[in-house]
VEXDREN-2710 file (C-alpha; in Angstrom, 1 decimal):
% VEXDREN-2710
k/r/px/py/pz
1/MET/-41.0/32.0/-51.7
2/TYR/-42.2/30.8/-48.2
3/LYS/-39.3/29.6/-46.2
4/GLU/-39.6/27.6/-43.0
5/ILE/-37.3/25.8/-40.6
6/VAL/-38.6/22.7/-38.8
7/ILE/-36.7/21.3/-35.8
8/ASN/-37.0/17.8/-34.3
9/ALA/-35.1/17.9/-31.0
10/ASP/-34.9/14.4/-29.6
11/PRO/-32.5/13.7/-26.6
12/SER/-30.2/11.5/-28.8
13/GLU/-30.5/13.3/-32.2
14/THR/-31.3/16.8/-33.4
15/ARG/-32.6/17.2/-36.9
16/ILE/-33.1/20.5/-38.7
17/ALA/-35.1/20.7/-41.9
18/VAL/-35.2/23.8/-44.2
19/LEU/-38.3/24.0/-46.4
20/GLU/-38.9/26.3/-49.4
21/ASP/-42.5/26.5/-50.5
22/ALA/-43.1/23.3/-48.4
23/LYS/-40.4/21.4/-50.3
24/LEU/-37.4/20.0/-48.3
25/VAL/-34.2/21.5/-49.5
26/GLU/-31.7/21.1/-46.6
27/LEU/-31.4/18.7/-43.7
28/PHE/-28.9/18.9/-40.8
29/VAL/-28.4/16.0/-38.4
30/GLU/-26.4/15.9/-35.2
31/ARG/-26.3/13.0/-32.8
32/GLU/-25.2/13.2/-29.2
33/GLU/-22.2/10.8/-29.7
34/GLU/-21.3/12.3/-33.2
35/ARG/-21.0/16.0/-32.5
36/ARG/-19.7/18.1/-35.5
37/LEU/-16.2/19.5/-35.4
38/VAL/-16.2/22.3/-38.0
39/GLY/-15.5/25.6/-36.3
40/ASP/-13.9/24.0/-33.2
41/VAL/-10.5/25.5/-32.2
42/TYR/-7.7/23.2/-31.0
43/LYS/-4.1/23.5/-29.8
44/GLY/-2.3/20.9/-31.8
45/ARG/1.2/19.5/-32.0
46/VAL/2.9/19.0/-35.3
47/ASN/3.6/15.3/-35.9
48/ALA/5.2/15.6/-39.3
49/VAL/6.0/18.2/-42.0
50/LEU/5.9/16.9/-45.6
51/PRO/7.5/19.4/-48.0
52/GLY/6.7/17.1/-50.9
53/ILE/2.9/17.8/-50.6
54/GLN/3.3/21.1/-48.7
55/ALA/1.3/19.8/-45.8
56/ALA/1.7/18.9/-42.1
57/PHE/-0.1/16.4/-39.8
58/LEU/-1.0/17.5/-36.3
59/ASP/-2.1/15.7/-33.2
60/VAL/-5.2/17.5/-31.9
61/GLY/-6.4/14.8/-29.5
62/LEU/-8.8/13.1/-31.9
63/SER/-8.7/9.5/-33.2
64/ARG/-7.1/10.7/-36.5
65/THR/-4.4/13.3/-37.1
66/ALA/-5.4/16.6/-38.6
67/PHE/-4.3/17.7/-42.1
68/LEU/-2.9/21.2/-42.6
69/HIS/-2.0/22.5/-46.1
70/SER/0.4/25.4/-46.6
71/SER/-2.4/27.4/-48.2
72/ASP/-4.1/27.4/-44.8
73/LEU/-1.2/28.9/-42.8
74/LEU/-1.8/32.3/-41.4
75/GLU/1.0/33.7/-43.6
76/SER/-0.9/32.6/-46.7
77/ILE/-3.5/35.3/-47.5
78/ILE/-5.6/33.9/-50.3
79/ASP/-9.2/34.4/-51.5
80/PHE/-12.1/34.5/-49.1
81/ASP/-14.8/33.2/-51.4
82/GLY/-18.0/35.2/-51.2
83/PHE/-16.5/38.3/-49.8
84/ASP/-14.9/41.5/-51.2
85/ILE/-11.7/42.1/-49.1
86/ASP/-10.1/45.4/-48.5
87/GLU/-6.4/45.3/-47.6
88/GLY/-5.8/47.2/-44.4
89/SER/-2.5/49.0/-43.6
90/GLY/0.2/46.5/-42.8
91/GLY/-1.9/43.6/-44.1
92/GLY/1.1/42.1/-45.9
93/GLY/-0.6/41.6/-49.3
94/ARG/-1.5/38.3/-50.9
95/ARG/0.8/35.4/-51.3
96/GLY/0.3/32.5/-53.7
97/LYS/0.6/28.9/-52.8
98/ALA/3.9/28.6/-54.7
99/ASP/5.5/31.4/-52.7
100/LEU/5.1/29.6/-49.4
101/ASN/7.2/26.7/-48.1
102/ILE/5.5/25.0/-45.1
103/GLN/8.9/23.8/-43.7
104/ASP/9.9/27.4/-43.2
105/HIS/6.9/27.9/-40.8
106/LEU/6.3/24.6/-39.1
107/LYS/8.6/22.2/-37.3
108/LYS/8.0/18.8/-35.8
109/GLY/6.9/19.1/-32.2
110/GLN/5.7/22.7/-32.6
111/ASP/2.5/23.7/-31.0
112/VAL/-0.1/25.4/-33.3
113/MET/-3.5/26.8/-32.7
114/ILE/-5.8/25.6/-35.5
115/GLN/-9.5/25.5/-36.5
116/VAL/-11.4/22.6/-38.1
117/ILE/-12.7/23.5/-41.6
118/LYS/-13.7/20.0/-42.8
119/GLU/-14.9/17.0/-40.9
120/PRO/-13.2/13.6/-41.1
121/ILE/-14.4/11.9/-44.3
122/GLY/-13.8/8.3/-45.0
123/THR/-10.3/7.4/-43.9
124/LYS/-9.1/11.0/-43.8
125/GLY/-8.8/13.0/-40.7
126/PRO/-10.1/16.5/-40.2
127/LYS/-8.8/19.4/-42.4
128/VAL/-7.7/22.4/-40.4
129/THR/-6.5/26.0/-40.9
130/CYS/-4.3/28.4/-39.0
131/ARG/-6.5/31.3/-40.2
132/LEU/-9.1/31.3/-37.5
133/SER/-12.5/32.8/-38.0
134/LEU/-15.0/33.5/-35.2
135/PRO/-18.6/34.1/-36.5
136/GLY/-21.0/36.3/-34.7
137/ARG/-24.5/37.2/-35.6
138/TYR/-23.5/39.9/-38.1
139/LEU/-19.8/39.8/-38.4
140/VAL/-16.8/37.4/-38.6
141/LEU/-13.6/38.1/-36.6
142/MET/-10.4/36.9/-38.2
143/PRO/-7.6/37.0/-35.6
144/GLY/-4.1/37.8/-36.9
145/LEU/-5.3/39.4/-40.1
146/LYS/-5.8/43.0/-41.1
147/HIS/-8.6/43.0/-43.5
148/ALA/-12.1/44.3/-43.8
149/GLY/-14.7/42.8/-46.1
150/VAL/-18.4/42.7/-47.0
151/SER/-20.4/39.7/-48.2
152/ARG/-21.0/39.9/-52.0
153/LYS/-24.6/38.9/-51.4
154/ILE/-25.1/42.5/-50.2
155/VAL/-25.5/44.2/-53.6
156/ASP/-26.6/47.7/-52.7
157/ARG/-23.6/50.0/-53.3
158/ASP/-24.6/52.6/-50.7
159/GLU/-25.1/49.9/-48.1
160/ARG/-21.7/48.3/-48.9
161/THR/-20.0/51.7/-48.6
162/ARG/-21.8/52.3/-45.2
163/LEU/-20.8/48.9/-43.8
164/LYS/-17.2/49.2/-45.0
165/GLN/-16.9/52.6/-43.3
166/ILE/-18.2/51.1/-40.0
167/LEU/-15.8/48.2/-40.3
168/THR/-12.9/50.5/-40.8
169/GLU/-13.8/52.3/-37.6
170/LEU/-14.6/49.2/-35.5
171/ARG/-11.8/46.8/-36.7
172/PRO/-9.4/45.9/-33.9
173/ASN/-5.7/46.2/-34.5
174/HIS/-5.1/42.5/-34.1
175/ALA/-7.9/41.1/-36.3
176/GLY/-9.8/41.5/-39.5
177/LEU/-13.6/41.8/-39.8
178/ILE/-16.1/40.6/-42.4
179/CYS/-19.7/41.6/-42.7
180/ARG/-22.1/38.7/-43.1
181/THR/-25.2/39.0/-45.2
182/ALA/-27.3/39.4/-42.0
183/ALA/-25.4/42.7/-41.3
184/GLU/-27.4/44.4/-44.1
185/GLY/-29.4/47.3/-42.6
186/ARG/-28.0/46.9/-39.1
187/THR/-27.1/49.9/-37.1
188/ARG/-23.6/50.8/-36.0
189/LYS/-24.6/50.0/-32.4
190/GLU/-25.6/46.5/-33.3
191/LEU/-22.4/45.8/-35.2
192/GLU/-20.3/47.3/-32.4
193/ALA/-21.9/45.0/-29.9
194/ASP/-21.0/42.0/-32.2
195/VAL/-17.4/43.2/-32.3
196/GLU/-17.2/43.5/-28.5
197/PHE/-18.6/40.0/-28.1
198/LEU/-16.2/38.5/-30.7
199/VAL/-13.1/40.3/-29.2
200/GLY/-14.1/39.0/-25.8
201/LEU/-14.4/35.5/-27.1
202/TRP/-11.0/35.7/-28.8
203/LYS/-9.4/36.9/-25.5
204/GLU/-10.9/33.8/-23.8
205/ILE/-9.5/31.5/-26.5
206/GLU/-6.0/33.1/-26.1
207/GLU/-6.1/32.7/-22.3
208/THR/-7.3/29.1/-22.6
209/SER/-4.6/28.3/-25.2
210/ALA/-1.9/29.8/-23.0
211/SER/-2.8/27.6/-20.1
212/SER/-3.4/24.4/-22.1
213/GLU/-0.9/21.7/-23.1
214/ALA/-1.2/20.4/-26.7
215/PRO/-3.1/18.5/-27.8
216/ALA/-6.2/20.1/-26.4
217/ILE/-9.6/21.5/-27.3
218/ILE/-9.6/25.3/-26.8
219/HIS/-13.0/26.4/-28.0
220/ARG/-16.1/24.5/-29.2
221/ASP/-18.3/26.2/-31.7
222/MET/-22.0/26.5/-31.0
223/GLU/-24.0/23.3/-31.0
224/MET/-25.8/22.7/-34.3
225/MET/-29.2/24.2/-33.2
226/THR/-27.7/27.5/-31.8
227/GLY/-25.4/27.7/-34.8
228/MET/-28.3/27.3/-37.1
229/ILE/-30.2/30.2/-35.4
230/ARG/-27.1/32.3/-35.8
231/ASP/-26.4/31.4/-39.5
232/LEU/-29.8/30.6/-41.0
233/PHE/-32.6/32.2/-39.1
234/ASN/-32.9/35.7/-40.6
235/GLU/-35.5/38.0/-42.3
236/ASP/-35.9/35.5/-45.2
237/VAL/-37.3/32.8/-42.9
238/ASP/-41.0/33.2/-42.4
239/ARG/-41.4/30.7/-39.5
240/LEU/-39.4/28.3/-37.3
241/THR/-41.3/25.4/-35.7
242/ILE/-39.7/23.2/-33.0
243/ASP/-41.1/20.3/-31.0
244/SER/-39.1/20.8/-27.7
245/ARG/-40.4/23.3/-25.1
246/VAL/-37.0/23.6/-23.5
247/HIS/-35.2/24.4/-26.7
248/TYR/-38.1/26.7/-27.8
249/LYS/-37.5/28.9/-24.7
250/GLN/-33.7/28.9/-25.3
251/ILE/-34.2/30.1/-28.9
252/VAL/-36.6/32.8/-27.9
253/ASN/-34.3/34.0/-25.2
254/TYR/-31.4/34.1/-27.6
255/LEU/-33.4/36.1/-30.1
256/LYS/-34.6/38.6/-27.5
257/VAL/-30.9/39.6/-27.2
258/PHE/-29.6/39.4/-30.7
259/SER/-32.7/39.6/-33.1
260/PRO/-35.8/40.6/-31.2
261/GLU/-37.7/41.3/-34.4
262/LEU/-37.6/37.5/-35.2
263/LYS/-38.8/36.0/-31.9
264/ASN/-42.5/36.1/-32.9
265/ARG/-41.7/33.9/-35.8
266/VAL/-40.7/31.0/-33.5
267/LYS/-43.6/28.5/-32.9
268/LEU/-43.8/25.5/-30.5
269/PHE/-45.2/22.4/-32.2
270/LYS/-48.2/21.1/-30.2
271/GLY/-49.3/18.2/-32.4
272/ASP/-49.8/14.7/-31.1
273/GLY/-47.6/12.9/-33.7
274/PRO/-44.0/13.3/-34.7
275/ILE/-43.3/16.8/-36.1
276/PHE/-41.5/15.5/-39.2
277/ASP/-44.5/13.3/-40.1
278/GLU/-46.8/16.3/-39.8
279/TYR/-44.7/18.1/-42.5
280/GLY/-44.1/15.1/-44.7
281/ILE/-40.4/15.3/-44.0
282/GLU/-39.8/11.8/-42.8
283/ALA/-40.7/10.3/-46.2
284/GLU/-38.5/12.8/-48.0
285/ILE/-35.6/11.8/-45.8
286/GLN/-36.0/8.2/-46.7
287/LYS/-35.9/9.2/-50.4
288/THR/-32.4/10.8/-49.9
289/LEU/-31.0/7.2/-49.6
290/ASP/-32.5/6.2/-53.0
291/ARG/-30.3/6.0/-56.0
292/LYS/-33.1/7.0/-58.4
293/VAL/-34.9/10.4/-58.1
294/TRP/-38.1/10.8/-60.1
295/LEU/-39.0/14.1/-61.8
296/LYS/-42.5/15.5/-61.9
297/LYS/-43.0/15.0/-65.7
298/GLY/-41.8/11.4/-65.7
299/GLY/-38.0/11.8/-66.2
300/TYR/-35.6/10.7/-63.5
301/LEU/-32.1/11.1/-62.1
302/ILE/-29.6/8.4/-61.2
303/ILE/-27.2/9.6/-58.4
304/ASP/-24.0/7.6/-57.8
305/GLN/-21.4/8.5/-55.1
306/ALA/-17.8/7.5/-55.4
307/GLU/-15.1/8.4/-52.9
308/ALA/-13.9/11.6/-54.7
309/MET/-16.7/12.2/-57.2
310/VAL/-20.5/12.3/-57.6
311/VAL/-22.0/11.3/-61.0
312/ILE/-25.6/12.3/-61.8
313/ASP/-27.3/10.9/-64.9
314/VAL/-30.5/12.5/-66.4
315/ASN/-33.0/10.3/-68.3
316/THR/-36.3/11.1/-70.0
317/GLY/-38.0/8.0/-68.4
318/ARG/-41.8/8.0/-68.9
319/PHE/-41.8/11.6/-70.3
320/THR/-42.5/11.6/-74.0
321/GLY/-43.4/15.2/-74.5
322/LYS/-45.9/16.7/-77.1
323/LYS/-43.8/18.4/-79.7
324/SER/-40.3/17.3/-80.9
325/GLN/-37.7/15.1/-79.4
326/GLU/-35.5/18.2/-78.9
327/ASP/-38.3/19.9/-76.9
328/THR/-38.8/16.8/-74.8
329/ILE/-35.1/16.6/-74.0
330/HIS/-34.9/20.3/-73.3
331/LYS/-37.8/20.3/-70.8
332/THR/-36.4/17.2/-69.1
333/ASN/-33.0/18.8/-68.7
334/LEU/-34.5/22.1/-67.3
335/GLU/-36.5/20.2/-64.7
336/ALA/-33.4/18.1/-63.9
337/ALA/-31.2/21.1/-63.5
338/GLU/-33.4/22.5/-60.7
339/GLU/-33.8/19.1/-59.0
340/ILE/-30.0/18.4/-59.2
341/ALA/-29.4/21.7/-57.4
342/ARG/-31.9/20.7/-54.7
343/GLN/-30.5/17.2/-54.3
344/LEU/-26.9/18.6/-53.9
345/ARG/-28.1/20.7/-51.0
346/LEU/-30.4/18.1/-49.5
347/ARG/-28.0/15.2/-49.6
348/ASP/-25.0/17.5/-48.9
349/LEU/-23.0/16.2/-51.8
350/GLY/-19.7/17.7/-52.4
351/GLY/-16.3/17.5/-54.1
352/ILE/-16.3/17.0/-57.9
353/VAL/-19.8/16.6/-59.4
354/VAL/-20.4/15.5/-63.0
355/CYS/-23.9/15.8/-64.4
356/ASP/-24.7/13.9/-67.5
357/PHE/-27.6/15.8/-69.1
358/ILE/-29.3/14.4/-72.2
359/ASP/-27.6/15.6/-75.4
360/MET/-29.2/18.7/-77.0
361/GLU/-28.7/19.9/-80.5
362/GLU/-29.6/23.6/-80.2
363/GLU/-27.1/25.9/-78.5
364/GLN/-29.9/28.1/-77.1
365/ASN/-31.3/25.1/-75.3
366/LYS/-27.9/24.3/-73.8
367/LYS/-27.5/27.8/-72.7
368/SER/-30.9/27.9/-71.0
369/VAL/-30.2/24.7/-69.1
370/LEU/-26.9/26.0/-67.9
371/GLU/-28.5/29.3/-66.8
372/THR/-31.3/27.5/-65.0
373/PHE/-28.8/25.3/-63.2
374/ARG/-26.7/28.3/-62.2
375/ALA/-29.7/30.2/-60.9
376/ALA/-30.8/27.2/-58.8
377/LEU/-27.3/26.8/-57.3
378/ARG/-27.4/30.4/-56.1
379/LYS/-29.7/29.3/-53.3
380/ASP/-27.0/27.0/-52.0
381/ARG/-25.0/28.3/-49.1
382/ALA/-22.0/26.1/-49.9
383/ARG/-19.5/27.4/-52.5
384/THR/-20.0/26.0/-56.0
385/LYS/-18.1/26.5/-59.2
386/ILE/-19.8/25.4/-62.5
387/PHE/-18.3/24.9/-66.0
388/PRO/-20.1/25.1/-69.4
389/ILE/-21.8/22.1/-71.0
390/SER/-19.2/19.9/-72.8
391/ASP/-19.6/18.4/-76.3
392/LEU/-20.7/15.2/-74.6
393/GLY/-23.5/17.0/-72.7
394/LEU/-21.7/16.9/-69.4
395/ILE/-21.7/19.7/-66.8
396/GLU/-18.7/19.6/-64.4
397/MET/-18.8/21.4/-61.2
398/THR/-17.4/21.5/-57.7
399/ARG/-19.3/22.0/-54.4
400/GLN/-17.7/22.8/-51.0
401/ARG/-17.6/19.8/-48.8
402/GLU/-17.3/20.1/-45.0
403/ARG/-18.6/16.7/-43.9
404/GLU/-19.8/13.4/-45.2
405/SER/-23.0/13.3/-47.3
406/LEU/-26.2/12.3/-45.6
407/PHE/-26.0/8.9/-47.4
408/HIS/-22.7/8.1/-45.7
409/TYR/-23.9/9.6/-42.4
410/PHE/-27.0/7.4/-42.3
411/THR/-25.5/4.2/-43.6
412/ASP/-22.8/1.6/-43.0
413/ARG/-20.8/-0.2/-45.7
414/CYS/-22.6/-3.5/-46.5
415/PRO/-20.6/-6.5/-45.0
416/CYS/-21.8/-8.7/-47.9
417/CYS/-20.9/-6.6/-50.9
418/ASP/-18.4/-4.3/-49.2
419/GLY/-20.1/-1.3/-50.7
420/SER/-20.1/-2.4/-54.3
421/GLY/-23.9/-3.1/-54.4
422/GLN/-23.4/-6.5/-56.0
423/ILE/-22.8/-10.0/-54.7
424/LEU/-21.8/-13.2/-56.5
425/SER/-24.6/-15.1/-58.1
426/LEU/-25.7/-18.5/-56.8
427/LYS/-24.2/-20.3/-59.7
428/THR/-20.9/-18.5/-59.3
429/VAL/-20.7/-19.4/-55.6
430/ALA/-21.7/-23.0/-56.4
431/LEU/-19.0/-23.3/-59.1
432/LYS/-16.4/-21.7/-56.8
433/THR/-17.4/-24.3/-54.1
434/GLU/-17.0/-27.2/-56.5
435/ARG/-13.5/-25.9/-57.5
436/VAL/-12.5/-25.8/-53.9
437/ILE/-13.7/-29.4/-53.4
438/ARG/-11.8/-30.5/-56.5
439/ARG/-8.6/-28.7/-55.2
440/ILE/-9.0/-30.4/-51.7
441/GLY/-9.6/-33.8/-53.3
442/ALA/-6.4/-33.5/-55.4
443/LYS/-4.1/-32.1/-52.7
444/SER/-5.4/-33.4/-49.4
445/LYS/-5.3/-36.9/-47.9
446/GLU/-8.5/-36.4/-45.9
447/ASN/-11.5/-38.5/-47.0
448/MET/-14.2/-36.3/-45.6
449/ILE/-14.9/-32.5/-45.6
450/GLN/-17.7/-30.4/-44.3
451/VAL/-18.9/-27.5/-46.4
452/ARG/-20.8/-24.6/-44.7
453/VAL/-22.6/-22.1/-47.0
454/HIS/-25.6/-19.8/-47.0
455/PRO/-29.0/-21.7/-47.1
456/ALA/-29.7/-20.4/-50.7
457/VAL/-26.3/-21.7/-51.9
458/ALA/-26.9/-25.0/-50.1
459/THR/-30.2/-25.4/-51.9
460/PHE/-28.5/-24.7/-55.2
461/LEU/-25.8/-27.2/-54.5
462/PHE/-28.4/-29.9/-53.6
463/GLU/-29.9/-29.3/-57.0
464/ARG/-26.4/-30.2/-58.5
465/ALA/-26.1/-33.3/-56.3
466/ALA/-25.2/-35.5/-59.3
467/PHE/-22.1/-33.3/-60.0
468/ILE/-21.1/-33.4/-56.3
469/GLU/-21.4/-37.2/-56.3
470/ASP/-19.1/-37.5/-59.3
471/LEU/-16.5/-35.5/-57.4
472/GLU/-16.9/-37.8/-54.4
473/LYS/-16.4/-40.9/-56.6
474/LYS/-13.4/-39.4/-58.5
475/PHE/-11.5/-38.3/-55.4
476/LYS/-12.9/-40.9/-52.9
477/LEU/-14.0/-38.1/-50.8
478/ARG/-17.2/-37.6/-48.8
479/VAL/-18.7/-34.1/-49.0
480/ASP/-21.1/-33.0/-46.2
481/ILE/-22.9/-29.8/-47.3
482/ARG/-24.5/-27.8/-44.4
483/GLU/-26.7/-24.7/-44.3
484/ASP/-25.4/-21.9/-42.1
485/PRO/-27.7/-18.9/-41.9
486/ARG/-24.9/-16.9/-40.4
487/MET/-22.9/-17.0/-43.6
488/THR/-23.1/-14.3/-46.3
489/ARG/-24.5/-15.5/-49.6
490/ASP/-21.1/-15.6/-51.2
491/GLY/-19.2/-16.9/-48.1
492/LEU/-17.6/-20.3/-47.9
493/ARG/-16.2/-22.3/-45.0
494/ILE/-14.8/-25.8/-45.2
495/PHE/-13.7/-28.0/-42.3
496/PHE/-11.8/-31.3/-41.9
497/PRO/-14.0/-33.1/-39.3
498/ARG/-11.3/-35.7/-38.4
499/LEU/-8.7/-33.0/-37.7
500/ARG/-11.3/-30.7/-36.2
501/LYS/-10.0/-27.6/-38.0
502/GLU/-10.9/-25.3/-40.8
503/VAL/-9.1/-25.7/-44.1
504/THR/-6.1/-23.5/-44.7
505/GLU/-5.8/-20.8/-47.3
506/GLU/-3.9/-23.0/-49.8
507/TYR/-7.2/-24.6/-50.7
508/LEU/-9.3/-21.5/-51.0
509/PRO/-9.4/-19.0/-54.0
END
């Protein structure tokens, strides 16, 4: 598989695209005024401790208070997904969520150092943890813990043993260490340099925290581009292309120090047009906003995002197959399984995901679709958990969510439909308007009203002029209908001209 990273570095927005065999699989966007928060360290002040939900809310200096669950206290040593953890001496063992009462560890007004682990999403503030982790190129330092671990993606037993031995020797007394996947094959000297850098960084954070008054920002994680070089650019990436000469030099200089063997894989884009147009990425980004995703053989997916859940429906569409119905359905589901995994990564969809595959009769086909889906999800850096196909043909899964999906990042809620995707029909709005006229005629002593509606609604009402005239005669009321292009299509405003005021709520539905 040929893997490539393409970076479009504009002054106001940085976009990083990850391509596998020329197909877009991941997209990261960061705007100057919307810098990401995950990884940042704050000194926060506890606003409230809520034993009923085993959580606390902290003021960290952001527009919304941060949420801290008891399972994210330093005293709560729980699973580190993706790593095998060895308990060090004095590590304290593991504690379950039920064993820990947050009110025993936090009090209102207390200052706490925390790290953001999830961006603000919707109306929720950022989620934070007291278990800080400082990532380096090869290792992760965990202050306050006494653990050593190796990424499970490093499968060679001898290499795992070697790395664990080095970690045991290098681990500081005050912190734990985890080997990242990039540590595979690295020398002790390289890992030791990473430890020295991370220990020095932690000392700086401690000093800044001691001299700062909460709420305050203590440490900002690397900007997205530098963080991507640290986290994504490794031996598996064949080429990195960027369209900014300034950032090109910065990346090369960074790699000269940390990964000199990779610096020749960095290329400066010298084309005349936009770099994303050259790679066909711009059109693919536009497709991430579409609800329908077509499959190569003619089937398609329908992707719907709710606040706490994503639902994906699989349909055969134009694909009719050549053998049996079961074979057609099986092939569609196999293709859909791989595409769903790609769409989850590309759109950055997270939380609970329910995939409605087409019902299959044969158990072997169900098994092959599930295995294909699981294999495709292994490419995903986000943590996922997948369950077997249910009797209804559903696959339920969860995917780690750190920030809003691309759809929500790129879009605003529609002021007309308020996000529902539907607005009232012309006839419904017209009938609603006529009912308001009838209500005013029966209750008000005014003999003239002015109705302001969207031009399309006004045209529809003009076509029902006879009915409006009947209302005028019945209630001895003159109705003046006016087009107002500023109105939404299902909006309605009615005025009393003589009183020079808009009608009160008692007349409106």
